[in-house]
Residue, then its C-alpha position, 0 to 999 in steps of 0.5 A: x217424364x223421360x228421366x223419371x221413367x229412367x229413375x224408376x226402372x233403376x229402382x226396381x233393378x236395385x230392389x231385385x238385387x237386394x232381394x236375391x242377396x238376402x235369400x240365397x239358396x232358398x231351398x237349402x237342404x238340412x244336413x243332419x249328423x251325430x250318432x253318439x250317446x253315452x252308455x247308462x250303466x257306464x256313464x263314461x263310455x261313449x257309444x255309437x249307433x250303427x250304420x243303417x240305423x234308424x230314427x223317427x223325426x219330427x220337426x217344426x219352425x224352420x224345418x218341417x218334418x212329419x214322422x219322417x224316418x231317417x237312416x245313418x249312412x255312416x256319415x249323416x242321417x239321410x232320407x228319401x224326402x229332402x228336408x230343406x230349410x224354410x226361407x225364414x230364420x226361424x229356429x228348428x224344433x226337433x225331436x228324434x227317437x230310436x229305434x223306429x218301429x214298423x207302425x211308427x208308434x211307441x206303445x206298450x206293445x212295442x216297448x215291451x216287445x222282448x219281455x223287457x222295457x227297451x232302451x229308447x234313445x232320443x234327441x229333443x232340442x232347438x237348432x239354429x236356422x240354416x245351419x248343420x244339425x249334430x245330434x247327441x242322443x240321450x236315454x228317455x228311460x232309467x237304468x237299474x244296476x244290481x250288483x249281486x254278491x256272495x252266495x247270490x253271485x256264485x249260485x245264481x240261477x234267475x233274477x226277477x225285477x218287479x216294477x209296479x208301473x208300466x210305460x203305456x206310450x211315448x209321444x213321438x212329437x213331444x217325447x212325453x212319457x205316459x205311465x200307467x201306475x195300475x199295471x205292474x211288469x216283471x223282467x226275468x233274467x236267467x243268464x248268469x253274469x261272471x261279474x254279478x252285475x245285471x242291468x235293465x231299463x225301467x220307467x222314469x217314474x215317481x215313488x216307485x218300490x221295486x221288488x227283487x227276487x233272486x233264485x240260487x241253486x237252493x234257495x229264493x231271496x226276495x227283497x224291496x229297494x227303497x221307494x224313490x223317483x227315477x229320472x231318465x238318462x240316469x243309472x241307479x246302482x244297488x248292491x245286493x247281499x244276503x244279511x243273514x246267510x244260512x249254511x256254512x260260514x263264520x258269524x261270530x268272533x268266537x268262530x273266526x278264532x276257531x276257523x284260524x286255529x283249524x286252518x293252520x293246524x295239521x292235527x286238530x280237526x275240531x275246536x269248540x265243537x266246530x270243524x272246517x266244514x261249518x265254515x265253508x264248503x268245496x265244490x268241484x275241488x275248490x274250498x271257499x270260506x265265507x263270512x256271514x256277518x260283520x264281526x266286531x272284536x271289541x272286548x273279545x279275548x283274542x289270545x288264541x287267534x292265529x293269523x290265518x296261514x303260517x310258514x308251514x300251512x299257507x292259505x291256498x283256498x278262497x275266503x269271501x268276506x261277502x262285503x262284511x266288515x272285521x272291526x276292532x281287531x288287535x293283530x297279533x305281532x308274529x316273528x314271520x307275518x302280521x295280518x289277518x292272513x299271514x301267508x297267502x299261497x299262490x292259489x289262495x284268494x281274499x276277496x270282498x273283505x273289509x277291515x275297520x279300526x284295526x291294527x298292530x304294533x310289530x316287534x319281530x325283527x325278521x318279519x316277511x311283511x305286515x299288512x292289515x289284510x295280509x302279511x305275505x301274499x303269493x296269491x290274489x287280494x280282490x275287492x278289500x278295503x282298510x279304513x281307520x287302521x294303524x300299523x307301526x314297526x320299529x323294524x325294517x320290513x315291508x308294510x302296507x295298508x292291504x299287504x306287507x309283501x305282495x308277489x302277485x296281485x292286488x285289485x279293486x282295493x282301497x285304504x283310507x284314513x290310516x296310519x302306516x309306519x315302518x323303517x323300511x318299504x312303507x306304502x298305502x296299498x303294499x310295502x313291497x310288490x313284485x306283481x300287479x296293483x290295479x285299480x286301487x286308491x289310497x286316501x287320507x293316509x299317513x305314510x312314513x318311513x324313518x329310513x326309506x322307500x315309501x309311497x302313496x301306493x307302494x313302498x318298494x318295487x326294485x327286487x322283481x318289477x311290478x305293474x301299478x295301473x289305474x290307481x290314484x292317491x288323495x290327501x296323503x301325509x308323506x315325509x320328503x326323504x330320499x326314497x319318497x314317491x307320490x305312487x311308489x318309494x323306489x321302483x326298478x324295471x317296473x311299469x306305472x301307467x294311467x295313475x292320478x295324483x295331486x301335485x306335491x312340490x318336489x315329490x315325484x311319482x317314484x323316489x328321486x334318489x333311486x335309479x328309475x331309468x328302466x321304469x315305464x312311466x306313461x299317462x300318469x296325470x295330475x288332478x286339481x282341487x275340482x278332481x279333474x285333470x289339469x290338462x283337459x278337465x276330465x273328472x278322475x272318476x271318468x278317467x279311471x272308468x276310461x281304463x276299464x273300458x279301453x285298456x283293461x279288456x285286452x290287458x286283463x280279460x279275465x278280471x272284473x274291475x269295479x267301476x267308479x263314480x264321484x263321491x259327493x259325501x266325502x268330497x273324494x275324487x272317485x269311490x268304487x260305485x258298488x261298494 
């Protein structure tokens, strides 16, 4: 009996030790961190909730919480009631919502508190037992972004968005959204945005026809977006423009020819019953001419068409294409310049103009430059595109898809599926540049120079320095000659930053046989067949948007840059999302 008693006591002691080893620190406090989320309208931009932000937490399983309010300390989420893990190894099911309303309910009255549906951030996830928890928030609702152009942007007074469905409530435990299809809500925006871009939150609902009403200084415009279903945590982009605009502007090929004659002449004030006042208007001393429709020059007699802006009268006004396209135009080959615009002066701005299936064969031996949009530009070329165009020259002149010779700015421009060939200084965007080329791309182009200086973005930049930033090239046909570069053929004292390219054998960013010791090259990245950078796997469109979000506001605070998205249809690395 004595031996049996001793054995029994020893066994009891061993069991006690084993229990303590299995369940150490039974009251282990839960640690919750993480306050980041992605901007909806700017998907690549990471944002953070401020310190003192609050969330409403519900949890079950390995962690229990019932409508617990947590505040962010700057390091972690804290509550007056300590949250402890249970003794079991059960997973914790957690939901969290931000913001927190005083009555802790997410009802229609709270959700539309300020006259518009609020953005609700949420977390709904399972977390392993007794481990640190890190939140990554998403958006419970959808986002609608409208890009207004032309007269809608310039004369904006009020925007109304009517949605025929309302969020009646959100369940704080399940994050389920209850929708009322028998109600409608109208959101009004009266604060004008210089960019013409307006975003708001809408319900994640099925088969929703949203009505847009825009008030300008002299008219009201109404349109309905295509009926579609909207998913939470997604941004939906629409470009809004007037298709049949009234008032001064250019609507036909004949009117465009008349405009080219009148704008260049110091003597002629009327042509075919038209004056310059029929094509534009002057406000506060600034004259803006506009396209009112797409113009197709197929079969049109263009013998009287002139380049807009000549050697004696540079174009120094604003020309707004309003997103319309000039197509099938054979550009006149001139002695000085070749392009839809010949000479653009320092105050001249060409914007929102697209050219398709246009071209020319240049024969003038003393041309200052040849480009589809402009031959020589001392001004600004903004938001323009060129597609399926051909420019060839047997002479040595700067030749580019957008501008032949640019001495100022080319911004938010694109050239694709085009043929560009000159004896000298040939580039996808500009033949020669001594200003800035920002936020542009050149894809599927055949760029050649039988002599020297040609590149995917710019042919030459050696006379005066240029800055090329946030541009990319893709699928270019380049001859491997002395001064061929993926970005620029020949550059001196220039800056090339945040440009993206596919590796192409021995061709460098700049021509190999030109002194590039004074150039500044930084943050230029090659990307692979998946259109992600070869080092970190970040999609190209996200890298382009990162520059817009981080670098551009400091470097170019007065410029509105078009944002990017992945182009699924054409299998390109990125396209402008509001084109």
